[in-house]
Backbone as CSV, one residue per row, in Angstrom:
resi,resn,N_x,N_y,N_z,CA_x,CA_y,CA_z,C_x,C_y,C_z
1,MET,-7.163,-15.647,-4.815,-5.889,-15.999,-4.528,-5.829,-15.737,-3.226
2,ASN,-4.539,-16.550,-2.212,-4.227,-15.829,-0.961,-2.930,-16.796,-0.775
3,LEU,-2.144,-16.387,0.065,-0.516,-16.658,0.364,-0.572,-18.281,0.149
4,VAL,-1.686,-18.898,1.321,-1.831,-20.045,1.471,-1.523,-20.989,0.387
5,GLU,-2.542,-20.368,-0.496,-2.838,-20.788,-1.991,-1.598,-20.480,-3.078
6,LEU,-1.028,-19.676,-2.850,-0.244,-19.292,-3.751,1.285,-20.133,-3.244
7,ASN,1.293,-20.261,-1.895,2.760,-21.072,-1.573,2.072,-22.430,-1.946
8,ARG,0.933,-23.159,-1.818,0.817,-24.636,-2.388,0.956,-24.844,-3.843
9,GLN,0.499,-23.992,-4.814,0.367,-23.911,-6.137,1.898,-23.675,-6.613
10,TYR,2.450,-22.591,-6.485,3.753,-22.053,-7.087,4.982,-22.343,-6.033
11,SER,5.122,-23.322,-5.404,5.912,-23.269,-4.454,7.857,-23.669,-4.499
12,ASP,7.494,-23.608,-6.245,9.025,-24.241,-6.608,8.818,-22.811,-7.789
13,GLU,10.210,-22.864,-8.689,10.769,-22.500,-9.126,10.088,-22.916,-10.796
14,ASP,10.456,-24.154,-11.106,9.418,-24.616,-12.140,7.891,-24.603,-12.093
15,LYS,6.872,-24.860,-11.281,6.054,-24.407,-11.475,5.385,-22.841,-11.454
16,CYS,6.159,-21.990,-11.293,6.392,-20.404,-11.345,5.879,-20.287,-13.127
17,ARG,7.218,-20.990,-13.449,7.738,-20.721,-14.968,6.738,-21.022,-16.079
18,GLU,5.926,-22.509,-15.227,5.120,-23.146,-15.900,4.013,-22.049,-16.380
19,LEU,3.258,-21.703,-15.025,2.048,-20.800,-15.205,2.571,-19.695,-15.795
20,LEU,3.349,-18.867,-16.085,4.153,-17.534,-16.728,3.884,-17.982,-18.445
21,THR,4.809,-19.324,-18.634,4.707,-19.724,-20.069,3.325,-19.522,-20.710
22,ARG,1.960,-20.324,-19.727,0.916,-20.179,-20.313,-0.003,-18.867,-20.277
23,LEU,0.331,-18.049,-19.317,-0.031,-16.594,-19.602,0.527,-16.080,-21.164
24,ARG,2.155,-15.927,-21.169,2.717,-15.150,-22.233,2.203,-15.450,-23.396
25,TRP,2.704,-17.063,-23.803,2.077,-17.692,-24.455,0.818,-18.892,-24.460
26,PRO,-0.350,-18.290,-24.462,-1.489,-19.471,-24.482,-1.910,-19.568,-25.571
27,GLU,-1.353,-19.632,-26.701,-1.489,-20.712,-27.858,-0.613,-21.450,-28.002
28,GLY,0.817,-21.283,-27.346,1.806,-22.203,-27.392,3.207,-21.274,-27.765
29,VAL,4.376,-21.597,-27.660,5.729,-20.988,-27.050,5.942,-20.560,-28.456
30,THR,5.889,-19.249,-28.467,6.557,-18.763,-29.957,8.196,-17.638,-29.687
31,CYS,8.461,-17.824,-30.338,10.351,-17.178,-30.871,9.512,-15.922,-30.805
32,PRO,10.954,-14.839,-29.456,10.342,-13.328,-29.784,11.207,-12.897,-31.094
33,ARG,12.177,-13.432,-31.619,13.504,-12.658,-32.937,12.035,-13.083,-33.709
34,CYS,11.768,-14.300,-34.112,11.315,-14.732,-35.162,9.618,-14.976,-35.774
35,LYS,9.620,-15.083,-34.702,8.011,-15.319,-34.223,7.606,-17.553,-34.589
36,SER,8.625,-17.745,-34.918,8.138,-19.000,-35.203,7.555,-20.057,-33.775
37,LYS,6.774,-20.854,-34.478,6.414,-21.673,-33.377,6.853,-23.463,-33.066
38,THR,7.874,-23.245,-33.918,8.675,-24.538,-33.664,9.704,-24.466,-32.710
39,ILE,9.725,-24.902,-31.696,10.606,-24.433,-30.175,10.892,-25.999,-29.633
40,SER,11.963,-25.921,-29.061,12.378,-27.205,-28.663,12.453,-26.476,-26.857
41,ARG,12.719,-27.273,-26.074,12.433,-27.024,-24.756,14.068,-27.475,-24.114
42,LEU,14.444,-26.582,-23.623,16.484,-27.249,-22.917,15.746,-27.020,-21.257
43,PHE,14.689,-28.552,-20.826,14.900,-28.585,-19.497,16.014,-28.149,-18.410
44,THR,17.182,-28.588,-18.707,17.787,-28.354,-18.114,18.745,-26.831,-17.770
45,GLN,18.539,-26.006,-18.511,18.730,-24.877,-18.808,17.159,-23.768,-18.223
46,SER,16.566,-24.667,-18.131,14.915,-23.458,-17.858,14.847,-22.433,-19.216
47,LYS,14.924,-22.595,-20.530,14.923,-22.417,-21.329,14.446,-22.744,-22.803
48,PHE,14.216,-22.031,-23.517,13.828,-22.760,-25.277,14.603,-22.408,-26.055
49,GLU,14.629,-23.029,-27.467,15.080,-22.634,-28.418,14.549,-22.458,-29.791
50,CYS,14.615,-22.327,-30.675,13.874,-21.797,-31.638,14.505,-22.855,-32.880
51,SER,13.395,-23.591,-33.286,14.463,-24.682,-34.143,14.553,-23.713,-35.680
52,ASP,13.952,-23.098,-36.034,14.450,-21.829,-37.182,15.573,-21.088,-37.182
53,CYS,15.727,-19.977,-35.840,16.463,-19.740,-36.038,17.728,-19.410,-34.460
54,HIS,17.570,-20.321,-33.944,18.369,-20.644,-33.240,18.399,-20.262,-31.938
55,TYR,17.586,-19.178,-31.910,17.550,-18.319,-30.616,17.312,-18.880,-29.298
56,GLN,17.455,-18.620,-28.445,17.751,-19.565,-27.103,17.236,-18.265,-26.010
57,PHE,15.871,-18.620,-25.547,15.221,-17.878,-24.406,14.104,-18.253,-23.649
58,SER,14.247,-17.574,-22.451,13.265,-18.136,-21.371,12.361,-17.091,-21.309
59,VAL,11.139,-17.218,-20.393,9.970,-17.148,-20.421,9.561,-15.737,-19.826
60,THR,10.905,-15.262,-19.215,11.092,-14.100,-18.574,11.951,-13.039,-19.383
61,ALA,12.727,-13.406,-20.420,13.665,-12.653,-21.431,12.335,-11.645,-21.905
62,GLY,12.541,-10.507,-21.794,12.231,-9.045,-22.608,10.826,-8.855,-21.796
63,THR,10.755,-9.077,-20.476,9.334,-8.748,-19.886,9.838,-8.127,-18.242
64,VAL,9.146,-7.890,-17.488,9.637,-6.776,-16.001,10.756,-7.710,-15.350
65,PHE,10.483,-8.917,-15.345,11.008,-10.479,-14.792,12.668,-10.245,-15.244
66,ASN,13.019,-9.377,-16.537,14.260,-9.444,-16.970,15.396,-8.852,-16.057
67,ASP,16.491,-9.851,-16.583,17.631,-9.884,-15.856,17.557,-9.650,-13.956
68,SER,16.668,-10.348,-13.127,16.493,-10.106,-11.965,17.163,-11.236,-10.514
69,HIS,17.360,-10.827,-10.370,18.321,-12.107,-9.341,17.272,-12.857,-8.485
70,LEU,16.320,-12.052,-8.130,15.087,-12.430,-6.806,14.372,-13.919,-7.228
71,SER,13.861,-15.105,-7.143,13.460,-15.953,-7.039,11.990,-15.701,-7.240
72,LEU,11.374,-16.611,-8.443,10.153,-16.081,-8.953,9.292,-16.132,-7.686
73,GLU,9.178,-16.766,-6.727,8.588,-17.143,-5.779,8.163,-15.720,-5.388
74,LYS,9.284,-15.156,-4.619,9.771,-14.130,-4.481,8.599,-13.356,-5.061
75,TRP,8.652,-13.065,-6.241,8.521,-12.309,-7.298,6.881,-12.376,-7.119
76,PHE,6.111,-13.457,-7.333,4.928,-14.070,-7.190,4.648,-13.651,-5.592
77,MET,4.700,-13.723,-4.352,4.188,-13.216,-3.409,4.098,-11.278,-3.217
78,ALA,5.695,-10.976,-4.386,5.255,-9.922,-4.105,4.073,-8.698,-4.494
79,VAL,3.340,-9.424,-6.093,2.250,-9.424,-6.702,1.065,-9.401,-5.836
80,LEU,0.870,-10.527,-5.243,-0.116,-11.142,-4.396,-0.231,-9.545,-3.795
81,LEU,1.035,-9.514,-2.848,0.714,-8.091,-1.801,0.640,-6.898,-2.244
82,LEU,0.748,-7.163,-3.732,0.379,-5.494,-4.348,-0.736,-5.326,-4.205
83,CYS,-1.256,-6.271,-5.190,-2.501,-6.974,-5.683,-3.910,-6.691,-4.534
84,GLU,-3.089,-6.806,-3.612,-4.517,-7.352,-2.318,-4.758,-6.158,-1.434
85,ALA,-3.627,-5.178,-1.372,-3.785,-4.530,-0.570,-4.434,-2.796,-1.001
86,LYS,-5.546,-2.984,-0.343,-6.773,-1.917,-1.193,-6.017,-0.298,-1.018
87,LYS,-4.801,-0.233,-0.115,-4.529,1.228,-0.423,-3.263,1.394,-0.745
88,GLY,-2.796,0.135,-1.300,-1.092,0.452,-1.811,-0.355,-0.846,-0.193
89,ILE,0.988,-0.875,-0.889,1.982,-1.390,-0.054,2.785,-0.530,-0.254
90,SER,3.816,-0.062,0.795,5.031,-0.038,0.633,6.852,-1.049,0.420
91,ALA,6.992,0.261,-0.235,8.441,-0.857,-0.102,8.803,-1.077,0.954
92,CYS,9.079,-0.445,2.114,9.536,-0.791,3.327,9.046,-2.116,3.744
93,GLN,7.480,-2.319,3.964,6.407,-3.300,4.067,7.422,-4.185,3.134
94,ILE,7.315,-4.107,1.944,8.028,-5.687,1.477,9.253,-6.006,1.653
95,GLN,10.112,-5.504,2.081,11.179,-5.465,2.102,11.749,-6.229,3.407
96,ARG,10.039,-6.013,4.466,10.907,-6.726,5.951,9.876,-8.108,5.441
97,THR,8.634,-8.240,4.776,7.928,-9.013,4.470,8.486,-10.266,4.210
98,LEU,9.780,-9.903,2.730,10.209,-11.190,1.666,11.213,-11.112,2.052
99,GLY,11.934,-10.572,3.153,13.386,-10.274,3.578,14.702,-9.922,2.417
100,MET,14.756,-8.366,2.432,15.244,-8.291,0.471,16.019,-7.067,0.927
101,SER,16.639,-6.311,0.288,17.282,-4.928,0.582,16.572,-3.483,0.328
102,TYR,16.196,-2.939,1.205,15.217,-1.633,0.060,15.295,-1.431,-1.391
103,LYS,16.140,-1.140,-1.561,17.073,-0.699,-2.705,16.113,-1.640,-4.174
104,THR,16.035,-3.315,-3.376,15.821,-4.217,-4.714,14.052,-4.251,-4.346
105,ALA,13.884,-3.946,-3.057,12.023,-3.963,-2.851,11.613,-2.622,-3.843
106,TRP,12.139,-1.468,-3.587,11.923,-0.263,-4.361,11.613,-0.227,-5.779
107,TYR,12.104,-0.961,-6.446,12.545,-1.222,-7.664,11.532,-2.537,-8.386
108,LEU,11.414,-3.429,-7.098,10.544,-4.647,-7.220,9.139,-4.015,-7.691
109,CYS,8.726,-3.401,-6.600,7.080,-2.353,-6.982,6.845,-1.728,-8.043
110,HIS,8.069,-1.270,-8.161,7.878,0.116,-9.539,7.676,-1.030,-10.695
111,ARG,8.881,-2.226,-10.781,8.485,-3.251,-11.893,7.064,-3.265,-12.223
112,ILE,6.675,-3.557,-10.845,4.828,-4.610,-10.550,4.162,-3.426,-11.321
113,ARG,4.308,-1.836,-10.359,3.528,-1.058,-10.982,3.593,-0.214,-12.463
114,SER,4.925,-0.610,-13.185,5.181,-0.446,-14.544,3.929,-1.104,-15.482
115,ALA,4.123,-2.486,-15.357,2.714,-3.355,-15.945,1.534,-3.119,-15.871
116,MET,0.937,-2.262,-14.658,-0.090,-2.180,-14.090,-0.861,-0.745,-15.263
117,VAL,-0.245,-0.838,-16.623,-0.817,0.230,-17.466,-1.819,-0.123,-18.435
118,GLU,-2.992,0.368,-18.911,-3.741,0.093,-19.897,-3.432,0.174,-20.804
119,SER,-2.658,-0.925,-21.666,-2.541,-0.375,-23.400,-3.934,-0.028,-23.659
120,GLN,-4.804,-0.911,-23.810,-6.271,-0.188,-24.825,-7.098,0.250,-23.848
121,LYS,-7.698,1.507,-23.609,-8.648,1.608,-22.339,-9.673,1.842,-23.016
122,VAL,-10.701,1.529,-22.078,-12.291,1.772,-23.016,-12.724,2.988,-22.722
123,MET,-13.695,3.365,-24.003,-13.574,5.086,-23.422,-15.207,4.817,-22.683
124,LEU,-15.274,5.745,-21.693,-16.301,5.251,-20.527,-17.479,5.959,-20.991
125,ASP,-19.218,5.732,-20.569,-20.136,6.031,-21.010,-21.041,5.906,-19.718
126,GLY,-22.284,6.031,-20.171,-23.365,6.093,-19.014,-23.031,7.839,-18.853
127,ILE,-23.371,7.523,-17.416,-23.226,8.010,-16.253,-21.833,8.707,-15.673
128,ILE,-21.274,9.708,-15.496,-19.711,9.945,-15.895,-19.647,11.251,-15.057
129,GLU,-18.995,11.268,-13.366,-18.612,12.034,-12.892,-16.942,12.904,-13.087
130,ILE,-16.959,13.603,-13.115,-15.771,14.284,-12.851,-15.467,15.549,-12.110
131,ASP,-13.495,15.212,-11.257,-13.850,15.995,-10.810,-12.051,16.600,-10.266
132,GLU,-11.885,17.078,-9.925,-9.983,17.295,-9.459,-9.642,17.356,-8.268
133,THR,-8.784,17.269,-7.582,-8.398,17.194,-6.670,-6.624,17.088,-6.633
134,TYR,-5.926,18.351,-5.348,-4.397,18.241,-5.460,-4.038,17.267,-4.838
135,VAL,-2.179,16.926,-5.251,-1.681,15.950,-4.220,-0.217,16.692,-4.278
136,GLY,-0.061,16.661,-2.971,1.481,17.177,-2.807,1.451,17.707,-1.247
137,GLY,1.515,17.468,-0.143,1.373,17.948,1.198,0.238,18.540,1.375
138,LYS,0.371,19.094,2.754,-1.008,19.374,3.538,-1.140,21.364,3.117
139,ALA,-2.296,21.301,3.494,-2.969,22.827,2.521,-1.791,24.184,3.616
140,ARG,-1.583,25.271,3.475,-1.827,25.755,4.450,-2.110,27.223,3.877
141,ARG,-2.390,28.330,4.616,-2.491,29.349,3.982,-1.814,30.265,3.555
142,GLY,-2.489,30.503,2.398,-1.449,31.423,1.742,-0.666,30.584,0.832
143,LEU,-0.765,29.309,1.140,0.008,28.112,-0.072,-0.757,28.095,-1.523
144,PRO,-0.338,28.626,-2.617,-1.113,28.657,-3.620,-0.952,26.966,-4.427
145,ARG,-2.458,26.865,-4.664,-2.594,25.470,-5.271,-1.275,24.934,-6.521
146,LYS,-0.569,26.095,-7.635,0.481,25.669,-8.150,1.264,25.044,-7.777
147,ASP,1.766,25.012,-6.238,2.887,24.099,-5.998,2.617,22.837,-5.655
148,LYS,0.990,22.650,-5.682,0.345,20.861,-5.678,0.170,20.525,-6.940
149,GLN,0.038,19.010,-7.194,-0.088,18.959,-8.514,-1.286,18.371,-8.608
150,VAL,-1.689,18.700,-9.340,-3.157,18.395,-9.654,-3.699,16.960,-10.235
151,VAL,-4.560,16.495,-10.048,-5.059,14.786,-10.487,-6.637,15.178,-11.230
152,ILE,-6.885,14.935,-12.226,-8.031,14.924,-12.867,-8.838,13.363,-12.874
153,GLY,-10.041,13.224,-11.265,-10.453,11.738,-11.645,-12.025,12.220,-12.548
154,ILE,-11.876,11.049,-13.210,-13.059,10.401,-14.315,-14.020,8.852,-13.822
155,ARG,-15.007,8.556,-13.226,-15.440,7.201,-13.010,-17.069,7.718,-13.311
156,LYS,-17.232,6.459,-14.187,-18.482,5.649,-14.429,-19.351,5.372,-13.203
157,ARG,-20.436,5.789,-13.187,-21.482,5.181,-12.121,-21.189,3.970,-12.562
158,GLY,-20.690,3.283,-11.162,-20.457,1.282,-11.408,-19.762,0.892,-12.242
159,GLY,-18.726,1.666,-12.730,-17.947,1.174,-13.331,-16.445,1.315,-13.092
160,ASP,-15.546,1.997,-14.316,-14.149,2.065,-14.182,-14.256,3.461,-13.845
161,LEU,-12.773,3.652,-13.415,-11.949,4.872,-12.932,-11.009,5.027,-13.609
162,ARG,-10.743,6.444,-14.223,-9.575,6.886,-14.196,-8.859,8.031,-13.188
163,LEU,-7.375,8.393,-13.410,-6.929,8.986,-12.508,-5.757,10.059,-13.677
164,ILE,-5.827,10.827,-13.899,-4.961,11.303,-14.809,-3.589,12.523,-13.996
165,ARG,-3.215,12.869,-14.003,-2.294,13.932,-13.293,-1.942,14.466,-14.901
166,VAL,-2.498,16.009,-14.634,-2.380,17.235,-16.145,-1.486,18.067,-15.155
167,ASN,-0.976,19.109,-16.101,-0.247,19.982,-15.628,-1.167,21.553,-14.626
168,GLN,-1.861,21.614,-14.938,-2.795,22.763,-14.926,-4.567,22.619,-14.402
169,ALA,-5.437,23.081,-13.637,-6.914,22.679,-13.732,-7.059,23.959,-14.763
170,THR,-7.199,23.607,-15.856,-7.728,24.503,-16.844,-8.963,23.728,-17.436
171,SER,-9.627,24.268,-18.442,-10.758,23.677,-19.057,-10.037,23.153,-20.869
172,GLU,-8.785,23.467,-20.813,-8.503,23.062,-21.964,-8.096,21.453,-21.467
173,GLU,-6.808,21.255,-20.144,-6.511,20.762,-19.744,-7.606,19.024,-19.518
174,ILE,-8.856,19.692,-19.383,-9.939,18.993,-19.040,-10.708,18.592,-20.238
175,LYS,-10.773,19.453,-21.588,-10.963,19.221,-22.890,-10.521,17.898,-23.458
176,ARG,-9.357,18.357,-23.045,-8.340,17.093,-23.266,-8.807,15.955,-22.522
177,VAL,-8.588,15.493,-21.699,-8.742,14.119,-20.697,-10.171,13.753,-20.930
178,VAL,-10.802,14.448,-21.255,-12.249,14.019,-21.334,-12.253,13.645,-23.007
179,ALA,-11.697,13.811,-23.893,-11.845,13.381,-25.611,-11.288,12.597,-25.161
180,GLU,-10.087,12.105,-24.156,-9.252,10.899,-24.572,-10.068,9.362,-23.880
181,ASN,-10.918,10.323,-22.886,-11.669,8.852,-22.059,-13.197,8.885,-21.658
182,VAL,-13.963,9.556,-22.134,-15.293,9.561,-22.223,-16.245,9.778,-23.304
183,SER,-16.959,8.621,-23.851,-17.278,8.610,-24.984,-18.406,9.176,-26.089
184,GLU,-18.507,9.608,-27.210,-19.503,10.163,-27.166,-20.702,10.229,-26.487
185,ASP,-21.035,8.702,-26.455,-22.655,8.477,-26.533,-22.812,8.560,-24.826
186,VAL,-22.145,9.541,-24.189,-21.975,9.681,-22.871,-23.576,9.672,-22.247
187,GLU,-23.967,9.552,-20.999,-25.615,9.902,-21.287,-25.610,11.656,-20.294
188,VAL,-24.542,11.160,-19.278,-24.677,12.534,-18.213,-22.951,12.593,-18.236
189,ILE,-23.203,13.790,-17.728,-21.415,14.406,-16.978,-21.980,15.464,-15.995
190,VAL,-21.427,14.429,-14.652,-21.531,15.439,-13.486,-20.509,15.925,-13.300
191,THR,-20.158,17.705,-12.436,-19.460,17.980,-12.157,-19.818,19.137,-11.068
192,ASP,-18.617,19.478,-10.192,-19.421,20.440,-9.358,-19.359,22.128,-10.254
193,GLU,-19.371,23.128,-9.446,-19.572,24.122,-10.243,-18.215,24.977,-10.442
194,SER,-16.716,24.312,-10.525,-16.542,25.141,-10.828,-16.573,25.962,-12.441
195,ALA,-15.639,26.777,-12.280,-15.768,27.841,-13.793,-15.010,27.152,-14.521
196,ILE,-14.315,25.796,-14.242,-13.471,25.413,-15.532,-14.098,24.279,-16.505
197,TYR,-15.529,23.822,-15.915,-15.687,22.616,-16.534,-16.592,23.451,-18.131
198,PRO,-17.481,24.341,-17.836,-18.663,24.855,-18.763,-17.846,24.960,-19.658
199,TRP,-16.240,25.554,-20.036,-15.404,25.998,-21.423,-15.177,24.815,-21.747
200,ALA,-15.303,23.228,-21.412,-14.228,22.502,-20.978,-15.001,21.065,-22.585
201,PHE,-16.694,21.694,-22.330,-17.208,20.712,-23.186,-17.649,21.595,-24.442
202,ASP,-18.577,20.641,-25.568,-18.731,21.300,-26.758,-20.043,21.107,-26.657
203,GLN,-20.961,21.866,-27.441,-22.278,21.780,-27.337,-23.493,20.963,-27.016
204,ASN,-23.155,19.433,-27.315,-23.228,18.522,-27.170,-23.185,17.861,-25.706
205,ARG,-21.651,18.188,-25.305,-22.104,17.674,-23.962,-22.404,18.892,-23.265
206,LYS,-22.803,19.657,-23.501,-23.445,20.843,-22.466,-24.875,20.188,-22.103
207,LYS,-25.088,20.210,-22.816,-26.439,19.503,-22.666,-27.050,18.699,-22.060
208,ILE,-25.927,17.785,-21.778,-25.896,16.882,-20.924,-25.389,16.943,-19.473
209,HIS,-24.808,18.181,-19.392,-23.688,18.661,-18.143,-24.315,19.210,-16.941
210,LYS,-24.632,18.108,-15.802,-25.229,18.610,-14.218,-24.327,19.228,-13.455
211,THR,-24.795,20.229,-12.494,-23.510,20.450,-11.438,-23.960,20.455,-9.984
212,ILE,-23.534,19.993,-9.048,-23.918,20.435,-7.876,-23.124,21.346,-6.867
213,ASN,-23.734,22.000,-6.413,-22.850,23.095,-5.922,-22.479,22.650,-4.459
214,HIS,-21.316,22.231,-4.089,-20.538,21.702,-2.914,-21.300,22.742,-1.732
215,SER,-21.149,24.314,-2.250,-21.283,25.210,-1.035,-22.841,25.062,-0.293
216,ARG,-23.698,24.424,-0.473,-24.675,24.327,-0.269,-25.466,22.512,-0.157
217,GLU,-24.893,22.028,-0.832,-25.448,20.423,-0.888,-24.360,19.539,-1.401
218,TYR,-24.303,18.414,-1.037,-23.687,17.407,-1.895,-24.286,16.325,-2.297
219,VAL,-25.351,16.462,-2.671,-26.070,15.227,-3.073,-27.735,16.078,-3.494
220,ASN,-27.664,16.304,-4.754,-28.951,16.566,-5.089,-29.414,15.211,-5.959
221,GLY,-30.670,14.743,-5.728,-31.058,13.695,-6.120,-29.745,12.692,-6.662
222,ASP,-29.877,12.287,-8.441,-28.844,11.546,-8.495,-27.559,12.411,-9.043
223,VAL,-28.076,13.840,-8.613,-26.711,14.727,-9.406,-25.664,14.801,-7.664
224,HIS,-24.533,14.262,-7.963,-23.354,14.547,-7.175,-22.221,14.020,-7.824
225,THR,-21.174,14.062,-6.710,-19.630,13.285,-7.119,-18.921,12.612,-6.438
226,ASN,-20.044,11.792,-5.637,-19.558,11.446,-4.212,-18.670,10.001,-4.953
227,THR,-19.120,9.311,-5.959,-18.517,8.472,-6.509,-16.736,8.487,-7.044
228,VAL,-16.794,9.589,-7.338,-15.299,9.761,-7.805,-14.525,10.437,-6.606
229,GLU,-15.166,10.715,-5.983,-14.695,11.672,-4.766,-14.228,10.925,-3.486
230,SER,-14.799,9.129,-3.499,-14.572,8.058,-2.744,-13.091,7.784,-3.284
231,ALA,-12.949,7.241,-4.342,-11.868,7.121,-4.641,-10.612,8.360,-4.746
232,PHE,-10.971,9.483,-4.973,-9.573,10.010,-4.428,-9.402,10.006,-3.028
233,SER,-10.713,9.950,-2.364,-10.388,9.636,-0.934,-9.300,8.246,-0.772
234,LEU,-9.956,6.799,-0.697,-8.788,6.070,-0.903,-7.359,6.501,-1.828
235,PHE,-7.491,7.137,-2.806,-5.614,7.307,-2.588,-5.315,8.502,-1.892
236,LYS,-5.530,9.378,-1.277,-4.869,9.733,-0.394,-4.510,8.877,0.830
237,ARG,-5.467,8.206,1.428,-5.180,7.316,2.577,-4.073,6.581,2.273
238,GLY,-4.049,6.101,0.727,-2.572,5.425,0.431,-1.578,5.838,0.462
239,ILE,-1.714,7.218,0.357,-0.749,8.373,0.231,-0.093,8.632,2.200
240,MET,-1.034,8.642,2.688,-1.371,9.274,4.301,-0.464,7.847,5.035
241,GLY,-0.915,6.774,4.379,-0.830,5.452,5.573,0.034,4.531,4.963
242,THR,0.361,4.615,3.829,1.206,3.485,3.197,2.789,4.209,2.634
243,TRP,2.019,4.931,1.457,3.470,5.631,0.774,4.301,6.597,1.734
244,HIS,3.007,7.381,2.431,3.695,8.689,2.866,4.606,9.927,2.134
245,ARG,5.109,9.829,1.170,5.725,10.589,0.145,5.836,9.774,-1.448
246,MET,5.265,10.835,-2.176,6.234,10.298,-3.855,6.292,11.186,-4.292
247,SER,7.513,11.241,-5.201,7.855,12.075,-6.080,7.238,12.693,-7.261
248,VAL,7.208,13.579,-7.686,6.175,14.456,-8.675,6.583,13.305,-10.077
249,LYS,8.022,12.505,-10.368,7.975,12.026,-11.636,7.311,10.801,-11.419
250,HIS,6.989,10.440,-10.034,6.155,8.440,-10.144,5.280,8.798,-9.372
251,LEU,4.252,9.879,-9.616,2.930,9.931,-9.052,1.982,9.400,-10.439
252,PRO,2.777,9.350,-11.425,1.352,8.715,-12.760,1.508,7.158,-12.506
253,ALA,2.766,6.169,-12.203,2.564,4.955,-11.690,1.847,4.631,-10.706
254,TYR,2.118,5.117,-9.195,1.140,5.074,-8.017,-0.362,5.132,-8.947
255,LEU,-0.790,6.353,-9.721,-2.077,6.481,-10.206,-2.426,5.076,-10.790
256,GLU,-1.772,4.798,-11.696,-1.968,3.860,-12.479,-2.137,2.103,-11.803
257,GLU,-1.495,2.072,-10.683,-1.527,1.319,-9.789,-2.751,1.157,-9.281
258,MET,-2.808,2.151,-8.358,-4.662,2.401,-7.927,-5.803,2.180,-8.568
259,VAL,-5.824,2.726,-9.931,-6.863,2.694,-11.161,-7.054,1.179,-11.768
260,PHE,-5.884,0.143,-12.004,-5.436,-0.618,-12.223,-6.444,-2.191,-10.955
261,ARG,-5.978,-1.850,-9.916,-6.632,-2.010,-8.397,-7.652,-1.947,-8.294
262,PHE,-7.963,-0.974,-8.591,-9.378,-0.422,-8.082,-10.663,-1.251,-9.162
263,ASN,-10.131,-1.163,-10.814,-10.755,-1.378,-11.772,-11.377,-2.912,-11.657
264,ARG,-10.061,-3.588,-11.103,-10.550,-4.829,-11.332,-10.788,-5.728,-9.628
265,ARG,-11.328,-4.529,-8.232,-11.626,-5.129,-7.168,-12.477,-6.034,-7.231
266,LYS,-13.013,-6.763,-7.992,-14.440,-7.456,-7.721,-13.965,-8.465,-8.494
267,SER,-12.881,-8.926,-8.897,-12.281,-9.432,-9.954,-11.478,-10.683,-9.640
268,SER,-12.213,-12.299,-9.769,-11.400,-13.468,-9.057,-10.133,-13.650,-9.202
269,ASP,-9.636,-12.844,-10.518,-8.392,-13.201,-10.798,-7.042,-12.311,-11.067
270,LEU,-7.416,-10.987,-10.400,-6.859,-9.722,-10.249,-5.192,-10.526,-10.071
271,PHE,-4.983,-11.647,-9.713,-3.328,-11.973,-9.336,-2.659,-12.613,-11.389
272,LEU,-3.972,-13.096,-11.302,-3.347,-13.689,-12.548,-3.462,-12.498,-13.794
273,ASP,-3.933,-11.779,-14.033,-4.295,-10.943,-14.470,-3.036,-9.493,-14.420
274,THR,-2.438,-9.385,-13.716,-1.415,-8.643,-12.706,-0.387,-9.849,-13.638
275,LEU,-0.209,-10.648,-13.259,0.816,-11.064,-14.302,0.905,-11.398,-15.341
276,ARG,0.024,-11.535,-15.759,-0.400,-11.415,-17.525,-0.296,-10.196,-18.132
277,HIS,-0.472,-9.256,-17.739,0.085,-7.685,-17.912,2.057,-7.604,-17.599
278,MET,2.686,-8.335,-16.673,3.901,-8.380,-16.443,4.632,-9.109,-17.256
279,VAL,4.129,-10.438,-18.107,4.977,-11.113,-19.138,4.570,-10.441,-20.598
280,THR,3.733,-9.373,-20.795,3.462,-8.493,-22.005,4.270,-7.221,-21.913
281,ALA,4.142,-6.584,-20.827,4.849,-5.042,-20.731,6.266,-4.764,-20.839
282,PRO,6.869,-4.337,-21.130,7.834,-3.435,-21.762,8.735,-4.004,-20.571
283,VAL,10.152,-4.118,-20.834,10.876,-3.243,-19.747,11.235,-2.388,-19.078
284,LEU,11.624,-2.428,-17.661,11.684,-0.968,-17.324,13.114,-1.346,-16.295
285,THR,14.258,-0.864,-16.925,15.880,-0.685,-16.229,15.847,0.049,-15.054
286,PHE,16.680,-0.165,-14.355,16.667,1.114,-13.156,17.521,2.295,-13.590
287,GLU,17.833,2.146,-14.621,18.724,3.522,-15.271,17.451,4.562,-15.878
288,LYS,16.812,3.496,-16.710,15.564,4.079,-16.829,14.630,5.203,-15.761
289,LEU,14.672,3.772,-14.652,13.203,4.533,-13.625,14.090,5.313,-12.586
290,THR,15.038,5.250,-12.365,16.245,6.347,-11.666,16.481,7.615,-12.381
291,ALA,16.524,7.273,-13.845,16.338,8.595,-14.743,15.563,9.635,-14.195
292,GLU,16.812,11.633,-14.619,15.921,13.030,-14.089,14.361,12.444,-14.621
293,LYS,14.214,12.217,-15.775,12.717,12.428,-15.981,12.384,10.923,-16.965
294,LEU,11.355,10.570,-16.626,10.534,9.129,-17.258,10.427,9.550,-18.653
295,THR,11.127,8.422,-19.214,10.082,9.005,-21.021,9.709,7.101,-21.523
296,ALA,8.751,7.805,-22.108,7.292,7.045,-22.607,8.053,5.297,-23.490
């Protein structure tokens, strides 16, 4: 999908709503309240009405599109721009490209990001690389690492990526993250020689744990962490060149966006897959987004 195709296929509100309807209810429209499939269509109002409980609803009700004054054509263009930007796209760029206020563009980007969350993550197996990186400004002499945010990266060779923010780079945090993301059937776990890793694995995983000493070499045969480090590099180029800065509160959302797009980089239906997530994801209100702390 590109902008030319998007404008040709979804040039008005009705065509956009028709696509969202197919993505939200692939087996037929269902009432959000009583789950009935006996539905009437109110064409003049772009709504549906349940014949059993008489509840009226639209395809965008209860989704991240909820209560938006933007046209669906602009929503679709914003989704495509966010999907196709390898290093992300800033709210300022969305503001200029689509013609809206910065506040609207910022909220729009965050609502799209909120849908880029995998509800059911597949456990990673095969050859796994694990590494940590630090986010939060340029390092200076004497600056303690605790002032930066710690991000753990886990990547399957030739497969999916995970980027998880943790409180500290400790063995206990690594152990928890590995338990939540790495299968028991993993073949090999590769890390650097940091002291936090040996204590993070049980006896079975210690037997398949291999390390690379970065003070001497970056690759030793098949033992390296280059693929997970390349993902870190891509994310940091996004920070430096696109977003420029981000708050600690919203860092997990940017990580989820990066992972969602990265894991589907070879997919031909990334745009449709993103819309599919958007019509099933919970509503993200402006009040919740701007609260002091984001709640789950």
